[in-house]
N, C-alpha and C positions, 0 to 999 in steps of 0.2 A: 728774527727777534733781536739778536745781539746787535746787528748792524743798525737797527732802528734805535736801540738804546744809545749806541755810540754817537749816532747822528744827533740825537736830542741833547746829550750831555756835552758833546764837544763842538757841535755845530759843523762838523766835517761831513762832506758827502762821500761815502765809500762806494767802491765798485760793487756791483751786485755779485752776490755769491752764487746764486742760482738763477736760471732763466726759465721759470715755470716748468720744472722737470715732469710734472704730472701731465703736461700736454704733449710729451714726446710721442712720436709715432713709430719709433723703432729703437732698438738697443743702441745703434750707432748715433742716432739723434740724441738719445739720453746721455750717453757718456761723452760724446764729442761736442755737443753744443749747449747742453742744458744743465749738467751736473757739475758742481764744484768749479766754477769759472775762476775763482780766485787762485786756486792751486795751479791751474794751467797757465794763467797769466803770470804768476810769480815765477814759475819754472822758466817760462819763456824769457822774461826779463833777466833773470839770473844767468841763463845761458848766453844771452846776447852780450851782457856785460862781461862775462868771463872770457868769451871768445873774442869778441870785438875785432874780428878780422886778423888777429895776430896768429892764430893757430889754424893752419889750413894745409891739407895734403896737396901734393901736386895733382894736376888734372887726371892723368892716367890712373893714379892710385885711387882717386875718388870714384872713378868709373868702376874699377875692380871691386872696391869695397861696397859700392851700391849694388852691383849685380850679385855679389856674394850675400849681402844682407837680404835681398829679395829672394834668392834661392833658398837660403837657410830658413827664412820665415815661411816660404811656401812648403818646405818639407815639414816644418814644425806644425803648421796648421793643416796640411793635407793628409799626412800619413798616420797620425795617431788614431783617427776614427777607424781605419782599416785594421790597425793592430788590436784595438779594443774589441772589435767584432770578429776577430780572427778570420778576416777575409781570405788571407793566403791559404790557411788550412782548409777552409771551405772550398776554395777553388781547386786545390789539389785533390780533395775528395771527389769533387764533381768530375774532374778529368779522369780519375781512376774509374769512376762509375761508367763514364762514356766509353772508356777503353774496354772495360769488361763487356759492355753491351755490343760494341762493334767487333770485337775479336771473333766470335763465332760467325758473324756475317762475312767478315773478311776471309776467314778460312773457307767458308762455303764458296765464295766467289773465286778464290784462288784455286780451289779444288775443281770447280766447274771449268775454269779456263784451262787448267792442266789436262783435264780429261778430254776436252774438246780439241786441244792441240796435239794430243797424243804423248805429251811429256809425262814422265813419272817423277814423283817427288820422293826423295829418300830421306 
């Protein structure tokens, strides 16, 4: 609505602010391609003007930083759901239950093997 009014009053054609966000098929489509295009374009232009090829790390440092960023982002996105649902605590409880279940079976099998071989357990 504001872009329409500016176009009428000034005669300037502005960049579109949105690209039919109600037609998006996924969250990524909504945020990445359809919502608030002006903000993304403005940030991109400002960064390109600020950097303009003057500020650049050496190639090995770029590689290390990129791999570090990917690993940090992976941890940031992958592990919090496990922390929230207490997956580690549940896994430890499951292992303890399996151990309690298998302990008598293992003792029986070891006792059977020892009796059949003639060995005594002290």
